[in-house]
Phi, psi and omega in degrees: 000141186253009178058049179269135184238137174253121177263125176243098189206127182267346178276113186297324180294316178294317179300318179296322178295316179296316180299317179299315181297314182292318180297320181294339180255007174084014179277146173272144182208157169228156183233136173240140183262357177202177183294324181297313179295320180298318180298325179286323184284324187308306182289334182278314186278325179060059183293152174270343181208144180239131174252118193234128171276141182281330186254093180252157186293334186243002180191156174281139177300328178299318180293323179297316178302313182298320180294318179298318183292346177293332185230342186227151175253016180306128179302139181235123173253118178278136175237109189216154175277353179280116190254356182289144179301327181298324178289320178297315180298315181297318180295314180292322179293330179285341178130003176290157182258336183204166186214121177243133180264144176274145355285153181228161178265154176301321181299318180294315180302312182295325177297315180295322179296315179298319178298316181300316180290327175296320179295320177298314180296322180297316179296317179297319180295319179296320179296318179295317179296321181295320179295320181293319186269344183053040179258137180236076179292140180231157178230130179232127178219099186062235179265010177267127182231131178232128171257108187291337179281314181271348183063025178276131179238129177229151174231120184054037178083355181265127181290134181249127176275124178238146172286163178306321179294317179296317180296316179300320179293315179298319183297312183292326176294317181296318180290347179237039182308134180076003175253136176280122177256126182290162176306317183297317180296315180297313181295317182296320185276336181256315182268322182116166186303328186292342188240027184293346179256005184270066183291337181295318178295321179296317180298318180295316179298316179298319181299314180289324179296314180299320180295322183289321185267348179201071188300320183281340181216079187305334181266011183300316183253320186250118182263135181266123173254096189307128179079359183237297184172213184223159181220136172279127183264138174288128187233127184264357182290000000 
């Protein structure tokens, strides 16, 4: 992997700030100012990570995320001036992996980018180890089934699409069933050291994850310990 990033942003000042940050850290990047340019660049450039503004002149960022997810699992970090939790939930539910609100600092942006690439490397390493060992560990909790090698998650036999962040959160909770994991532990192990205080992103991810794996009863598997963290509950249903 060459750490190539595609910036989809129509605000030239914001785009210039992002470019400066990425260039200073040695990342390769290309920039699209609208959905049409992004659609043309995606198959040619083949980015490893996408930085996406939600409000583009020719399309909604939510629609772009959904279209990308039809064919690709490329990590997507949304960068938007929309600060409401409902927008964050919708973006993450559509398939985004992370959400940064404007205005943002260069340090925060680079931290999120580094976390995204660490997650990509972690997944690739696990896949290589699984191929070498030919081990297929599985997790079953009631009607929830996880294949850790293929990263396939099903509920009552129905396949559930999760973003890398949602899957990483579910995996660590599953591997620690019946143990309360603090916000800090979850953030450090899934997002990375730079984001251990970003509990808002964790709350949004947990909310969308709970809805996906137990829509009618969000607290069926993941229990909220207010002010502390979350716990995967053993479920016999």
